[in-house]
mmCIF file of the C-alpha atoms, coordinates in Angstrom:
data_MODEL
# 
_entry.id   MODEL 
# 
loop_
_atom_site.group_PDB 
_atom_site.id 
_atom_site.type_symbol 
_atom_site.label_atom_id 
_atom_site.label_alt_id 
_atom_site.label_comp_id 
_atom_site.label_asym_id 
_atom_site.label_entity_id 
_atom_site.label_seq_id 
_atom_site.pdbx_PDB_ins_code 
_atom_site.Cartn_x 
_atom_site.Cartn_y 
_atom_site.Cartn_z 
_atom_site.occupancy 
_atom_site.B_iso_or_equiv 
_atom_site.pdbx_formal_charge 
_atom_site.auth_seq_id 
_atom_site.auth_comp_id 
_atom_site.auth_asym_id 
_atom_site.auth_atom_id 
_atom_site.pdbx_PDB_model_num 
ATOM 1   C CA . MET A 1 1   ? 15.176  162.687 234.606 1.00 0.00 ? 1   MET A CA 1 
ATOM 2   C CA . ILE A 1 2   ? 13.321  161.166 231.623 1.00 0.00 ? 2   ILE A CA 1 
ATOM 3   C CA . SER A 1 3   ? 14.066  162.885 228.356 1.00 0.00 ? 3   SER A CA 1 
ATOM 4   C CA . THR A 1 4   ? 13.149  160.096 225.876 1.00 0.00 ? 4   THR A CA 1 
ATOM 5   C CA . ILE A 1 5   ? 9.963   158.178 225.550 1.00 0.00 ? 5   ILE A CA 1 
ATOM 6   C CA . ILE A 1 6   ? 9.972   155.057 223.439 1.00 0.00 ? 6   ILE A CA 1 
ATOM 7   C CA . PHE A 1 7   ? 6.671   153.491 222.285 1.00 0.00 ? 7   PHE A CA 1 
ATOM 8   C CA . ASP A 1 8   ? 5.772   150.076 221.078 1.00 0.00 ? 8   ASP A CA 1 
ATOM 9   C CA . LEU A 1 9   ? 3.208   150.408 218.268 1.00 0.00 ? 9   LEU A CA 1 
ATOM 10  C CA . GLY A 1 10  ? 0.916   147.351 217.973 1.00 0.00 ? 10  GLY A CA 1 
ATOM 11  C CA . GLY A 1 11  ? -1.366  147.062 220.988 1.00 0.00 ? 11  GLY A CA 1 
ATOM 12  C CA . VAL A 1 12  ? -0.254  150.455 222.289 1.00 0.00 ? 12  VAL A CA 1 
ATOM 13  C CA . LEU A 1 13  ? -0.997  152.965 219.492 1.00 0.00 ? 13  LEU A CA 1 
ATOM 14  C CA . ILE A 1 14  ? -2.412  150.681 216.743 1.00 0.00 ? 14  ILE A CA 1 
ATOM 15  C CA . ASP A 1 15  ? -5.079  148.111 217.125 1.00 0.00 ? 15  ASP A CA 1 
ATOM 16  C CA . TRP A 1 16  ? -4.114  144.976 215.263 1.00 0.00 ? 16  TRP A CA 1 
ATOM 17  C CA . ASN A 1 17  ? -6.039  141.727 215.582 1.00 0.00 ? 17  ASN A CA 1 
ATOM 18  C CA . PRO A 1 18  ? -6.208  138.691 213.250 1.00 0.00 ? 18  PRO A CA 1 
ATOM 19  C CA . GLU A 1 19  ? -9.668  137.964 214.657 1.00 0.00 ? 19  GLU A CA 1 
ATOM 20  C CA . TYR A 1 20  ? -11.053 140.759 212.565 1.00 0.00 ? 20  TYR A CA 1 
ATOM 21  C CA . VAL A 1 21  ? -10.396 138.651 209.401 1.00 0.00 ? 21  VAL A CA 1 
ATOM 22  C CA . PHE A 1 22  ? -10.521 135.136 210.805 1.00 0.00 ? 22  PHE A CA 1 
ATOM 23  C CA . LYS A 1 23  ? -13.834 135.393 212.514 1.00 0.00 ? 23  LYS A CA 1 
ATOM 24  C CA . HIS A 1 24  ? -15.108 135.358 208.905 1.00 0.00 ? 24  HIS A CA 1 
ATOM 25  C CA . VAL A 1 25  ? -12.449 133.041 207.375 1.00 0.00 ? 25  VAL A CA 1 
ATOM 26  C CA . ILE A 1 26  ? -13.000 130.424 210.150 1.00 0.00 ? 26  ILE A CA 1 
ATOM 27  C CA . PRO A 1 27  ? -16.425 131.139 211.726 1.00 0.00 ? 27  PRO A CA 1 
ATOM 28  C CA . ASP A 1 28  ? -16.214 128.133 214.086 1.00 0.00 ? 28  ASP A CA 1 
ATOM 29  C CA . GLU A 1 29  ? -14.569 129.397 217.216 1.00 0.00 ? 29  GLU A CA 1 
ATOM 30  C CA . GLU A 1 30  ? -13.034 126.099 218.318 1.00 0.00 ? 30  GLU A CA 1 
ATOM 31  C CA . LYS A 1 31  ? -11.570 125.492 214.773 1.00 0.00 ? 31  LYS A CA 1 
ATOM 32  C CA . ARG A 1 32  ? -10.256 129.117 214.714 1.00 0.00 ? 32  ARG A CA 1 
ATOM 33  C CA . ARG A 1 33  ? -8.574  128.609 218.149 1.00 0.00 ? 33  ARG A CA 1 
ATOM 34  C CA . PHE A 1 34  ? -6.935  125.421 216.865 1.00 0.00 ? 34  PHE A CA 1 
ATOM 35  C CA . PHE A 1 35  ? -5.635  127.265 213.750 1.00 0.00 ? 35  PHE A CA 1 
ATOM 36  C CA . PHE A 1 36  ? -3.881  129.999 215.824 1.00 0.00 ? 36  PHE A CA 1 
ATOM 37  C CA . GLU A 1 37  ? -2.614  127.600 218.431 1.00 0.00 ? 37  GLU A CA 1 
ATOM 38  C CA . HIS A 1 38  ? -1.263  124.884 216.094 1.00 0.00 ? 38  HIS A CA 1 
ATOM 39  C CA . VAL A 1 39  ? -1.015  126.339 212.619 1.00 0.00 ? 39  VAL A CA 1 
ATOM 40  C CA . ALA A 1 40  ? -0.510  130.078 212.243 1.00 0.00 ? 40  ALA A CA 1 
ATOM 41  C CA . THR A 1 41  ? 1.033   130.384 215.716 1.00 0.00 ? 41  THR A CA 1 
ATOM 42  C CA . HIS A 1 42  ? 2.595   133.436 217.329 1.00 0.00 ? 42  HIS A CA 1 
ATOM 43  C CA . ASP A 1 43  ? 6.001   131.868 216.946 1.00 0.00 ? 43  ASP A CA 1 
ATOM 44  C CA . TRP A 1 44  ? 5.511   131.525 213.217 1.00 0.00 ? 44  TRP A CA 1 
ATOM 45  C CA . ASN A 1 45  ? 4.203   135.081 212.753 1.00 0.00 ? 45  ASN A CA 1 
ATOM 46  C CA . ILE A 1 46  ? 7.039   136.680 214.812 1.00 0.00 ? 46  ILE A CA 1 
ATOM 47  C CA . GLU A 1 47  ? 9.605   135.209 212.487 1.00 0.00 ? 47  GLU A CA 1 
ATOM 48  C CA . GLN A 1 48  ? 8.207   137.458 209.766 1.00 0.00 ? 48  GLN A CA 1 
ATOM 49  C CA . ASP A 1 49  ? 8.556   140.348 212.194 1.00 0.00 ? 49  ASP A CA 1 
ATOM 50  C CA . ALA A 1 50  ? 12.188  139.299 212.575 1.00 0.00 ? 50  ALA A CA 1 
ATOM 51  C CA . GLY A 1 51  ? 12.889  139.572 208.851 1.00 0.00 ? 51  GLY A CA 1 
ATOM 52  C CA . ARG A 1 52  ? 11.692  136.354 207.248 1.00 0.00 ? 52  ARG A CA 1 
ATOM 53  C CA . THR A 1 53  ? 9.792   137.211 204.067 1.00 0.00 ? 53  THR A CA 1 
ATOM 54  C CA . LEU A 1 54  ? 6.061   136.821 203.971 1.00 0.00 ? 54  LEU A CA 1 
ATOM 55  C CA . GLU A 1 55  ? 6.355   134.561 200.947 1.00 0.00 ? 55  GLU A CA 1 
ATOM 56  C CA . GLU A 1 56  ? 8.808   132.250 202.713 1.00 0.00 ? 56  GLU A CA 1 
ATOM 57  C CA . GLY A 1 57  ? 6.746   132.158 205.812 1.00 0.00 ? 57  GLY A CA 1 
ATOM 58  C CA . THR A 1 58  ? 3.574   131.387 203.947 1.00 0.00 ? 58  THR A CA 1 
ATOM 59  C CA . THR A 1 59  ? 5.243   128.711 201.776 1.00 0.00 ? 59  THR A CA 1 
ATOM 60  C CA . LEU A 1 60  ? 6.809   127.075 204.793 1.00 0.00 ? 60  LEU A CA 1 
ATOM 61  C CA . LEU A 1 61  ? 3.412   126.828 206.563 1.00 0.00 ? 61  LEU A CA 1 
ATOM 62  C CA . VAL A 1 62  ? 1.462   125.667 203.533 1.00 0.00 ? 62  VAL A CA 1 
ATOM 63  C CA . ASN A 1 63  ? 3.951   122.862 202.955 1.00 0.00 ? 63  ASN A CA 1 
ATOM 64  C CA . LYS A 1 64  ? 3.684   121.842 206.641 1.00 0.00 ? 64  LYS A CA 1 
ATOM 65  C CA . HIS A 1 65  ? -0.180  122.205 206.765 1.00 0.00 ? 65  HIS A CA 1 
ATOM 66  C CA . PRO A 1 66  ? -1.460  121.843 203.216 1.00 0.00 ? 66  PRO A CA 1 
ATOM 67  C CA . ASP A 1 67  ? -5.068  121.195 204.458 1.00 0.00 ? 67  ASP A CA 1 
ATOM 68  C CA . TRP A 1 68  ? -5.007  124.792 205.814 1.00 0.00 ? 68  TRP A CA 1 
ATOM 69  C CA . GLU A 1 69  ? -3.723  126.404 202.663 1.00 0.00 ? 69  GLU A CA 1 
ATOM 70  C CA . HIS A 1 70  ? -6.684  128.750 202.143 1.00 0.00 ? 70  HIS A CA 1 
ATOM 71  C CA . GLU A 1 71  ? -6.646  129.928 205.712 1.00 0.00 ? 71  GLU A CA 1 
ATOM 72  C CA . ILE A 1 72  ? -2.822  130.401 205.762 1.00 0.00 ? 72  ILE A CA 1 
ATOM 73  C CA . ARG A 1 73  ? -2.801  132.491 202.613 1.00 0.00 ? 73  ARG A CA 1 
ATOM 74  C CA . ALA A 1 74  ? -5.530  134.726 204.063 1.00 0.00 ? 74  ALA A CA 1 
ATOM 75  C CA . PHE A 1 75  ? -3.220  135.726 206.878 1.00 0.00 ? 75  PHE A CA 1 
ATOM 76  C CA . TYR A 1 76  ? -1.078  137.987 204.828 1.00 0.00 ? 76  TYR A CA 1 
ATOM 77  C CA . GLY A 1 77  ? -3.345  138.185 201.819 1.00 0.00 ? 77  GLY A CA 1 
ATOM 78  C CA . ARG A 1 78  ? -5.925  140.035 203.967 1.00 0.00 ? 78  ARG A CA 1 
ATOM 79  C CA . TRP A 1 79  ? -3.395  141.458 206.488 1.00 0.00 ? 79  TRP A CA 1 
ATOM 80  C CA . GLU A 1 80  ? -4.582  145.137 206.071 1.00 0.00 ? 80  GLU A CA 1 
ATOM 81  C CA . GLU A 1 81  ? -8.056  144.069 207.267 1.00 0.00 ? 81  GLU A CA 1 
ATOM 82  C CA . MET A 1 82  ? -6.483  143.078 210.591 1.00 0.00 ? 82  MET A CA 1 
ATOM 83  C CA . LEU A 1 83  ? -5.686  146.787 211.248 1.00 0.00 ? 83  LEU A CA 1 
ATOM 84  C CA . GLY A 1 84  ? -8.479  148.085 213.504 1.00 0.00 ? 84  GLY A CA 1 
ATOM 85  C CA . GLY A 1 85  ? -7.361  151.624 213.557 1.00 0.00 ? 85  GLY A CA 1 
ATOM 86  C CA . PRO A 1 86  ? -5.580  153.932 216.038 1.00 0.00 ? 86  PRO A CA 1 
ATOM 87  C CA . ILE A 1 87  ? -5.910  153.437 219.865 1.00 0.00 ? 87  ILE A CA 1 
ATOM 88  C CA . HIS A 1 88  ? -7.251  156.933 220.234 1.00 0.00 ? 88  HIS A CA 1 
ATOM 89  C CA . ASP A 1 89  ? -6.553  157.552 223.986 1.00 0.00 ? 89  ASP A CA 1 
ATOM 90  C CA . THR A 1 90  ? -2.868  156.567 223.523 1.00 0.00 ? 90  THR A CA 1 
ATOM 91  C CA . VAL A 1 91  ? -2.630  158.699 220.394 1.00 0.00 ? 91  VAL A CA 1 
ATOM 92  C CA . GLU A 1 92  ? -3.948  161.719 222.342 1.00 0.00 ? 92  GLU A CA 1 
ATOM 93  C CA . LEU A 1 93  ? -1.268  161.041 224.964 1.00 0.00 ? 93  LEU A CA 1 
ATOM 94  C CA . LEU A 1 94  ? 1.376   160.928 222.282 1.00 0.00 ? 94  LEU A CA 1 
ATOM 95  C CA . ARG A 1 95  ? -0.075  164.217 220.950 1.00 0.00 ? 95  ARG A CA 1 
ATOM 96  C CA . ASP A 1 96  ? 0.323   165.859 224.282 1.00 0.00 ? 96  ASP A CA 1 
ATOM 97  C CA . LEU A 1 97  ? 3.887   164.698 224.608 1.00 0.00 ? 97  LEU A CA 1 
ATOM 98  C CA . LYS A 1 98  ? 4.671   166.099 221.191 1.00 0.00 ? 98  LYS A CA 1 
ATOM 99  C CA . ALA A 1 99  ? 3.004   169.370 221.967 1.00 0.00 ? 99  ALA A CA 1 
ATOM 100 C CA . ASN A 1 100 ? 4.995   169.646 225.193 1.00 0.00 ? 100 ASN A CA 1 
ATOM 101 C CA . GLY A 1 101 ? 8.179   169.670 223.148 1.00 0.00 ? 101 GLY A CA 1 
ATOM 102 C CA . ASN A 1 102 ? 10.441  168.579 226.075 1.00 0.00 ? 102 ASN A CA 1 
ATOM 103 C CA . TYR A 1 103 ? 10.802  164.915 225.100 1.00 0.00 ? 103 TYR A CA 1 
ATOM 104 C CA . ARG A 1 104 ? 12.332  162.951 222.303 1.00 0.00 ? 104 ARG A CA 1 
ATOM 105 C CA . LEU A 1 105 ? 9.805   160.474 220.918 1.00 0.00 ? 105 LEU A CA 1 
ATOM 106 C CA . LEU A 1 106 ? 10.946  157.183 219.402 1.00 0.00 ? 106 LEU A CA 1 
ATOM 107 C CA . ALA A 1 107 ? 9.262   153.917 218.519 1.00 0.00 ? 107 ALA A CA 1 
ATOM 108 C CA . LEU A 1 108 ? 10.417  150.275 218.622 1.00 0.00 ? 108 LEU A CA 1 
ATOM 109 C CA . THR A 1 109 ? 8.197   147.792 216.981 1.00 0.00 ? 109 THR A CA 1 
ATOM 110 C CA . ASN A 1 110 ? 8.151   144.085 216.089 1.00 0.00 ? 110 ASN A CA 1 
ATOM 111 C CA . TRP A 1 111 ? 6.716   144.394 212.577 1.00 0.00 ? 111 TRP A CA 1 
ATOM 112 C CA . SER A 1 112 ? 7.392   142.893 209.201 1.00 0.00 ? 112 SER A CA 1 
ATOM 113 C CA . ASN A 1 113 ? 9.249   145.346 206.948 1.00 0.00 ? 113 ASN A CA 1 
ATOM 114 C CA . GLU A 1 114 ? 6.921   144.330 204.109 1.00 0.00 ? 114 GLU A CA 1 
ATOM 115 C CA . THR A 1 115 ? 3.692   145.360 205.928 1.00 0.00 ? 115 THR A CA 1 
ATOM 116 C CA . PHE A 1 116 ? 5.012   148.289 208.016 1.00 0.00 ? 116 PHE A CA 1 
ATOM 117 C CA . PRO A 1 117 ? 4.844   150.727 205.023 1.00 0.00 ? 117 PRO A CA 1 
ATOM 118 C CA . VAL A 1 118 ? 1.025   150.171 205.035 1.00 0.00 ? 118 VAL A CA 1 
ATOM 119 C CA . ALA A 1 119 ? 0.822   151.514 208.501 1.00 0.00 ? 119 ALA A CA 1 
ATOM 120 C CA . LEU A 1 120 ? 3.151   154.297 207.856 1.00 0.00 ? 120 LEU A CA 1 
ATOM 121 C CA . ASP A 1 121 ? 0.955   155.538 205.024 1.00 0.00 ? 121 ASP A CA 1 
ATOM 122 C CA . ARG A 1 122 ? -2.237  155.033 206.981 1.00 0.00 ? 122 ARG A CA 1 
ATOM 123 C CA . TYR A 1 123 ? -1.385  156.590 210.345 1.00 0.00 ? 123 TYR A CA 1 
ATOM 124 C CA . GLU A 1 124 ? -0.241  160.250 210.330 1.00 0.00 ? 124 GLU A CA 1 
ATOM 125 C CA . PHE A 1 125 ? 0.860   160.033 214.020 1.00 0.00 ? 125 PHE A CA 1 
ATOM 126 C CA . LEU A 1 126 ? 3.669   157.549 213.096 1.00 0.00 ? 126 LEU A CA 1 
ATOM 127 C CA . HIS A 1 127 ? 5.334   160.664 211.527 1.00 0.00 ? 127 HIS A CA 1 
ATOM 128 C CA . TRP A 1 128 ? 5.452   162.459 214.898 1.00 0.00 ? 128 TRP A CA 1 
ATOM 129 C CA . PHE A 1 129 ? 8.348   160.290 215.972 1.00 0.00 ? 129 PHE A CA 1 
ATOM 130 C CA . GLU A 1 130 ? 11.955  161.286 215.597 1.00 0.00 ? 130 GLU A CA 1 
ATOM 131 C CA . GLY A 1 131 ? 12.669  157.800 214.485 1.00 0.00 ? 131 GLY A CA 1 
ATOM 132 C CA . ILE A 1 132 ? 11.183  154.227 214.362 1.00 0.00 ? 132 ILE A CA 1 
ATOM 133 C CA . VAL A 1 133 ? 13.184  150.998 214.685 1.00 0.00 ? 133 VAL A CA 1 
ATOM 134 C CA . VAL A 1 134 ? 11.351  148.232 212.828 1.00 0.00 ? 134 VAL A CA 1 
ATOM 135 C CA . SER A 1 135 ? 12.339  144.678 213.738 1.00 0.00 ? 135 SER A CA 1 
ATOM 136 C CA . GLY A 1 136 ? 11.915  143.393 210.115 1.00 0.00 ? 136 GLY A CA 1 
ATOM 137 C CA . ASP A 1 137 ? 14.530  145.900 208.895 1.00 0.00 ? 137 ASP A CA 1 
ATOM 138 C CA . GLU A 1 138 ? 16.997  144.973 211.595 1.00 0.00 ? 138 GLU A CA 1 
ATOM 139 C CA . LYS A 1 139 ? 16.557  141.178 211.193 1.00 0.00 ? 139 LYS A CA 1 
ATOM 140 C CA . THR A 1 140 ? 15.944  140.713 214.973 1.00 0.00 ? 140 THR A CA 1 
ATOM 141 C CA . ARG A 1 141 ? 13.158  141.465 217.317 1.00 0.00 ? 141 ARG A CA 1 
ATOM 142 C CA . LYS A 1 142 ? 12.088  142.184 220.874 1.00 0.00 ? 142 LYS A CA 1 
ATOM 143 C CA . PRO A 1 143 ? 12.827  140.926 223.532 1.00 0.00 ? 143 PRO A CA 1 
ATOM 144 C CA . PHE A 1 144 ? 16.398  140.180 222.256 1.00 0.00 ? 144 PHE A CA 1 
ATOM 145 C CA . SER A 1 145 ? 18.833  142.752 223.578 1.00 0.00 ? 145 SER A CA 1 
ATOM 146 C CA . ASP A 1 146 ? 20.380  143.631 220.231 1.00 0.00 ? 146 ASP A CA 1 
ATOM 147 C CA . ILE A 1 147 ? 17.286  145.529 218.969 1.00 0.00 ? 147 ILE A CA 1 
ATOM 148 C CA . TYR A 1 148 ? 17.154  147.750 222.045 1.00 0.00 ? 148 TYR A CA 1 
ATOM 149 C CA . GLU A 1 149 ? 20.850  148.401 221.619 1.00 0.00 ? 149 GLU A CA 1 
ATOM 150 C CA . ILE A 1 150 ? 20.305  149.333 217.966 1.00 0.00 ? 150 ILE A CA 1 
ATOM 151 C CA . LEU A 1 151 ? 17.821  151.983 219.044 1.00 0.00 ? 151 LEU A CA 1 
ATOM 152 C CA . LEU A 1 152 ? 20.037  153.335 221.784 1.00 0.00 ? 152 LEU A CA 1 
ATOM 153 C CA . ASP A 1 153 ? 23.117  153.508 219.543 1.00 0.00 ? 153 ASP A CA 1 
ATOM 154 C CA . ARG A 1 154 ? 21.280  154.947 216.480 1.00 0.00 ? 154 ARG A CA 1 
ATOM 155 C CA . TYR A 1 155 ? 19.624  157.761 218.377 1.00 0.00 ? 155 TYR A CA 1 
ATOM 156 C CA . ASP A 1 156 ? 22.328  158.307 221.039 1.00 0.00 ? 156 ASP A CA 1 
ATOM 157 C CA . VAL A 1 157 ? 19.956  157.539 223.895 1.00 0.00 ? 157 VAL A CA 1 
ATOM 158 C CA . GLN A 1 158 ? 21.148  157.096 227.491 1.00 0.00 ? 158 GLN A CA 1 
ATOM 159 C CA . PRO A 1 159 ? 19.017  154.224 228.807 1.00 0.00 ? 159 PRO A CA 1 
ATOM 160 C CA . GLU A 1 160 ? 18.684  155.731 232.288 1.00 0.00 ? 160 GLU A CA 1 
ATOM 161 C CA . ASP A 1 161 ? 17.126  158.817 230.759 1.00 0.00 ? 161 ASP A CA 1 
ATOM 162 C CA . ALA A 1 162 ? 14.545  156.895 228.690 1.00 0.00 ? 162 ALA A CA 1 
ATOM 163 C CA . VAL A 1 163 ? 11.309  155.019 229.332 1.00 0.00 ? 163 VAL A CA 1 
ATOM 164 C CA . PHE A 1 164 ? 10.107  152.165 227.157 1.00 0.00 ? 164 PHE A CA 1 
ATOM 165 C CA . ILE A 1 165 ? 6.371   151.382 226.842 1.00 0.00 ? 165 ILE A CA 1 
ATOM 166 C CA . ASP A 1 166 ? 5.036   147.973 225.566 1.00 0.00 ? 166 ASP A CA 1 
ATOM 167 C CA . ASP A 1 167 ? 1.975   145.848 226.033 1.00 0.00 ? 167 ASP A CA 1 
ATOM 168 C CA . SER A 1 168 ? 4.157   142.787 226.184 1.00 0.00 ? 168 SER A CA 1 
ATOM 169 C CA . LEU A 1 169 ? 5.718   142.138 229.627 1.00 0.00 ? 169 LEU A CA 1 
ATOM 170 C CA . ALA A 1 170 ? 8.459   140.037 228.030 1.00 0.00 ? 170 ALA A CA 1 
ATOM 171 C CA . ASN A 1 171 ? 9.430   143.026 225.833 1.00 0.00 ? 171 ASN A CA 1 
ATOM 172 C CA . VAL A 1 172 ? 9.399   145.339 228.794 1.00 0.00 ? 172 VAL A CA 1 
ATOM 173 C CA . GLU A 1 173 ? 11.701  142.964 230.665 1.00 0.00 ? 173 GLU A CA 1 
ATOM 174 C CA . GLY A 1 174 ? 13.985  142.802 227.650 1.00 0.00 ? 174 GLY A CA 1 
ATOM 175 C CA . ALA A 1 175 ? 14.253  146.595 227.736 1.00 0.00 ? 175 ALA A CA 1 
ATOM 176 C CA . GLU A 1 176 ? 14.943  146.682 231.388 1.00 0.00 ? 176 GLU A CA 1 
ATOM 177 C CA . ALA A 1 177 ? 17.725  144.075 230.877 1.00 0.00 ? 177 ALA A CA 1 
ATOM 178 C CA . VAL A 1 178 ? 19.648  146.733 228.837 1.00 0.00 ? 178 VAL A CA 1 
ATOM 179 C CA . GLY A 1 179 ? 19.104  149.454 231.451 1.00 0.00 ? 179 GLY A CA 1 
ATOM 180 C CA . LEU A 1 180 ? 15.920  151.123 230.110 1.00 0.00 ? 180 LEU A CA 1 
ATOM 181 C CA . ASN A 1 181 ? 13.089  152.048 232.401 1.00 0.00 ? 181 ASN A CA 1 
ATOM 182 C CA . GLY A 1 182 ? 10.077  150.005 231.417 1.00 0.00 ? 182 GLY A CA 1 
ATOM 183 C CA . ILE A 1 183 ? 6.345   150.451 231.561 1.00 0.00 ? 183 ILE A CA 1 
ATOM 184 C CA . HIS A 1 184 ? 3.991   147.578 230.921 1.00 0.00 ? 184 HIS A CA 1 
ATOM 185 C CA . PHE A 1 185 ? 1.119   149.144 228.949 1.00 0.00 ? 185 PHE A CA 1 
ATOM 186 C CA . GLN A 1 186 ? -2.359  148.393 230.385 1.00 0.00 ? 186 GLN A CA 1 
ATOM 187 C CA . GLY A 1 187 ? -4.267  151.245 228.919 1.00 0.00 ? 187 GLY A CA 1 
ATOM 188 C CA . ALA A 1 188 ? -3.758  154.985 228.186 1.00 0.00 ? 188 ALA A CA 1 
ATOM 189 C CA . ALA A 1 189 ? -5.119  156.257 231.506 1.00 0.00 ? 189 ALA A CA 1 
ATOM 190 C CA . ALA A 1 190 ? -2.777  154.076 233.585 1.00 0.00 ? 190 ALA A CA 1 
ATOM 191 C CA . LEU A 1 191 ? 0.096   154.949 231.298 1.00 0.00 ? 191 LEU A CA 1 
ATOM 192 C CA . ARG A 1 192 ? -0.514  158.682 231.836 1.00 0.00 ? 192 ARG A CA 1 
ATOM 193 C CA . GLU A 1 193 ? -0.510  158.252 235.571 1.00 0.00 ? 193 GLU A CA 1 
ATOM 194 C CA . THR A 1 194 ? 2.729   156.208 235.455 1.00 0.00 ? 194 THR A CA 1 
ATOM 195 C CA . LEU A 1 195 ? 4.413   158.835 233.231 1.00 0.00 ? 195 LEU A CA 1 
ATOM 196 C CA . ARG A 1 196 ? 3.515   161.504 235.809 1.00 0.00 ? 196 ARG A CA 1 
ATOM 197 C CA . GLU A 1 197 ? 4.997   159.425 238.570 1.00 0.00 ? 197 GLU A CA 1 
ATOM 198 C CA . TRP A 1 198 ? 8.188   159.526 236.491 1.00 0.00 ? 198 TRP A CA 1 
ATOM 199 C CA . LYS A 1 199 ? 7.818   163.362 236.495 1.00 0.00 ? 199 LYS A CA 1 
ATOM 200 C CA . VAL A 1 200 ? 6.937   163.368 232.806 1.00 0.00 ? 200 VAL A CA 1 
ATOM 201 C CA . GLU A 1 201 ? 4.758   166.333 231.971 1.00 0.00 ? 201 GLU A CA 1 
ATOM 202 C CA . VAL A 1 202 ? 1.685   164.837 230.277 1.00 0.00 ? 202 VAL A CA 1 
# 
């Protein structure tokens, strides 16, 4: 029986998208695509989520791509503008789970520990969780097994009694590798139905 529900945050409860900033910083779509595929890549950004400082990550990239310095510095300089707000349907689902009172609610997020306090101040629903494990604090990240183990150990969660929700399939597979039940998030309505299939009252 599921007693603990673990949420990813970005892409599940919070809309975050660099395009909100970079459609203005780099108006040309082809040039913008090149920037994200070859300069400020996902692999670069996720190292900040795993604990590398924003200053170190930015300096490293500016040194490597000096012609893109303005654009690189905009990534974290205008980071708050990349937050699009709550994903309301999922927040309502979370509200229902909290109101039910029968489930432990936890979160596990790949997020820089330098920028996460902004979200914590901005979104009241983040305070509904019993606890949040932030990759930047732990110096590791999903989908590596150690970050799931940190959450399980810290909050004394039995993996077979918990379900983990993430919009990244790789992160879901990482959770399943340590014994958690996984749900690949593809919208709040589908998530609600899947939780009901798990006999979760929502």
